[in-house]
C-alpha positions in Angstrom: 293.6 263.3 -160.3 293.8 264.2 -156.7 291.1 266.9 -156.6 288.2 265.0 -155.0 286.1 265.2 -158.3 284.7 261.7 -157.5 282.8 263.1 -154.5 280.7 265.6 -156.4 277.0 265.0 -156.9 275.4 265.0 -160.4 273.2 267.9 -161.4 270.4 268.3 -163.9 272.9 269.5 -166.5 275.9 267.2 -165.6 276.4 263.6 -164.8 279.3 263.4 -162.4 282.0 260.8 -161.9 280.3 259.1 -159.0 277.4 258.1 -161.3 279.7 256.7 -164.0 279.2 252.9 -164.2 282.6 251.9 -162.8 282.0 254.1 -159.8 278.5 253.0 -158.9 279.6 250.5 -156.3 281.8 253.1 -154.4 280.8 253.6 -150.8 281.8 255.8 -147.9 280.7 259.2 -149.3 278.7 259.9 -146.2 281.7 259.2 -144.0 283.8 261.7 -145.9 281.0 264.3 -145.8 280.8 263.8 -142.0 284.5 264.3 -141.6 284.3 267.4 -143.8 281.5 268.9 -141.7 283.4 268.4 -138.5 286.5 270.0 -139.9 284.5 272.9 -141.4 283.1 273.6 -137.9 286.6 273.9 -136.5 288.3 275.8 -139.4 286.0 276.8 -142.3 287.4 277.0 -145.8 290.9 275.6 -145.0 291.0 271.8 -145.5 290.1 270.5 -148.9 288.0 267.4 -149.6 291.0 266.2 -151.7 293.2 266.3 -148.6 290.5 264.6 -146.5 290.3 261.8 -149.0 294.1 261.3 -149.2 294.5 261.4 -145.4 291.5 259.0 -144.9 293.1 256.5 -147.4 296.4 256.5 -145.5 294.8 256.3 -142.1 292.4 253.5 -143.0 295.2 251.4 -144.5 297.3 252.0 -141.4 294.4 251.2 -139.1 294.2 247.6 -140.5 297.8 246.8 -140.2 299.2 248.4 -143.3 302.0 250.9 -143.8 302.0 254.6 -142.8 303.2 257.3 -145.3 303.5 261.0 -145.5 300.6 262.8 -147.0 301.6 266.4 -148.1 298.6 268.6 -147.6 297.5 271.7 -149.5 295.6 270.1 -152.4 292.6 272.1 -153.6 289.3 270.7 -154.9 288.4 270.5 -158.5 285.3 272.1 -160.0 284.8 269.6 -162.9 283.4 266.1 -162.5 282.3 264.3 -165.6 281.1 260.7 -165.8 282.6 260.2 -169.3 286.2 261.0 -168.0 286.1 257.8 -165.9 286.1 255.5 -168.9 289.2 257.3 -170.4 291.4 257.5 -167.3 290.4 254.8 -164.8 292.0 251.3 -165.1 289.4 248.7 -165.5 289.3 245.1 -164.0 289.3 243.7 -167.6 292.3 245.7 -168.9 295.3 243.8 -170.3 298.9 244.6 -169.3 299.6 246.9 -172.2 296.5 249.0 -171.4 297.3 249.1 -167.7 300.9 250.2 -168.3 299.7 252.9 -170.7 297.1 254.3 -168.3 299.5 254.2 -165.4 302.3 255.7 -167.6 299.9 258.6 -168.7 300.0 259.8 -165.1 303.7 259.2 -164.4 303.4 255.8 -162.8 305.5 252.8 -163.9 305.4 249.0 -163.9 306.6 248.9 -160.3 303.8 251.2 -159.2 301.3 249.1 -161.1 302.2 246.0 -159.2 302.5 247.8 -155.8 299.2 249.7 -156.1 297.5 246.5 -157.3 298.6 245.1 -154.0 295.9 247.3 -152.4 293.5 244.6 -153.6 294.5 242.7 -150.4 291.6 244.7 -148.8 288.0 245.3 -149.8 285.4 243.7 -152.1 284.2 243.7 -155.7 280.9 242.7 -157.3 280.1 239.9 -159.8 279.9 242.1 -162.9 283.7 242.6 -162.6 284.3 238.9 -163.2 281.2 237.4 -164.8 282.8 237.3 -168.3 285.8 235.5 -166.9 283.5 232.9 -165.4 280.8 232.5 -168.0 281.6 234.1 -171.4 285.3 234.9 -171.8 285.6 234.9 -175.6 281.8 235.2 -176.3 281.4 231.4 -176.6 280.1 230.6 -173.0 283.7 229.7 -171.9 285.9 230.4 -168.9 289.1 232.4 -168.7 291.9 229.8 -168.9 294.1 232.2 -166.9 291.9 231.7 -163.9 292.6 228.7 -161.6 289.8 226.3 -162.5 289.1 225.1 -159.0 288.8 228.7 -157.8 286.5 229.5 -160.8 284.3 226.5 -159.9 284.0 227.8 -156.3 283.1 231.3 -157.4 280.3 229.9 -159.6 279.0 227.7 -156.9 279.1 230.0 -153.9 279.3 233.6 -155.3 278.4 234.5 -158.8 275.9 231.8 -159.5 274.9 233.2 -162.9 276.2 235.7 -165.4 273.4 238.2 -164.5 274.3 238.6 -160.8 274.8 242.3 -160.2 274.9 242.5 -156.4 276.9 239.7 -154.8 280.0 240.9 -153.0 283.3 239.0 -153.5 286.4 239.5 -151.4 289.4 240.3 -153.6 291.7 238.5 -151.1 289.5 235.8 -149.7 289.6 235.4 -145.9 291.8 238.4 -145.4 289.7 241.4 -146.7 290.2 243.4 -143.6 293.9 242.9 -143.2 296.6 244.7 -145.2 299.1 242.0 -146.0 300.7 239.9 -148.8 297.6 237.8 -149.3 296.8 239.4 -152.7 300.2 238.5 -154.2 299.8 235.0 -152.9 296.5 234.7 -154.7 297.9 236.2 -157.9 300.8 233.6 -158.2 298.2 230.8 -157.7 296.3 232.3 -160.6 293.5 233.3 -158.2 293.7 237.0 -158.7 290.0 238.0 -159.1 290.3 240.3 -162.1 291.8 240.0 -165.6 294.0 243.0 -164.5 295.3 240.9 -161.6 296.1 238.0 -163.9 297.8 240.4 -166.3 300.6 240.9 -163.7 301.8 237.4 -164.6 301.9 238.2 -168.3 305.4 239.8 -168.5 308.7 238.7 -166.9 309.1 242.3 -165.5 305.8 242.5 -163.6 306.0 238.8 -162.6 309.4 239.3 -161.0 308.2 242.4 -159.1 305.3 240.3 -157.7 307.8 237.5 -156.7 310.1 240.1 -155.1 307.4 241.5 -152.9 306.3 238.1 -151.8 309.7 237.7 -150.1 309.2 240.5 -147.6 306.3 242.1 -146.0 308.5 245.0 -144.8 309.8 245.7 -148.4 306.2 245.7 -149.8 305.0 248.1 -147.1 308.0 250.5 -147.7 307.6 250.4 -151.5 303.7 250.6 -151.4 304.0 253.7 -149.3 306.3 255.3 -151.9 303.9 254.5 -154.7 301.0 256.0 -152.7 302.9 259.2 -152.2 303.7 259.3 -155.9 300.0 258.7 -156.8 299.0 261.4 -154.3 300.7 263.9 -156.5 298.8 263.2 -159.7 297.2 266.4 -161.2 297.1 268.1 -157.8 295.6 271.6 -157.8 297.4 274.2 -155.6 297.6 277.9 -155.2 294.7 279.6 -156.8 293.5 276.6 -158.9 290.2 275.0 -158.0 288.6 275.9 -154.6 288.1 274.6 -151.1 284.7 273.1 -151.2 282.4 273.9 -148.3 280.6 270.5 -148.8 282.4 267.7 -150.6 279.3 266.8 -152.8 278.8 270.3 -154.2 280.9 272.8 -156.1 280.8 276.2 -154.2 
């Protein structure tokens, strides 16, 4: 949920979300901590880490040419962060469409939100472990995922993930356009060049396939609808009033 639990450091008695395997490649914690310390110096105990994260997400997308949306503030920070929770609630790159729709549905998001929020894969990078099975051992027989464009797979093997054990190489999710928020991701998906199984999954039903096609028609419509889905996601399990706390430092519970 939107309570900045992913920012909390682990302790001797608790492994926190940021140290859960799916989150080990997250970056930017120091940046958020710097923003927090500047805000604390101006108005201590007022602005939550959860709000800082939500505002930073919006402003970074807008700064690279993406849409701008309203971010209601007043979230409070959670006091619980458990590594095990990540596996239960966070969609994974190898999830199929049924699992994705279930996980999104559990937090009040629908098929339209799934496609739109997947569109955020137009920016940023992933790492080889997210796709090594697709390239080298899809069904456990040393095979390749037939849903992945074979030419693209060959290039990934040749220039990026050169063996199944590569843990560190970075791969752009939307090649050549990782720093621009645009329709590039959807263009890749329809060419069967979405990086993850969860990207390929969007072509598996007529409903999600038609939503992808619809957004390819208009940059403006995608931006407008993406903004609505982000606002919707920004309300998931928000803590307000006397729930949670305003953390003094984002990495530590007060």
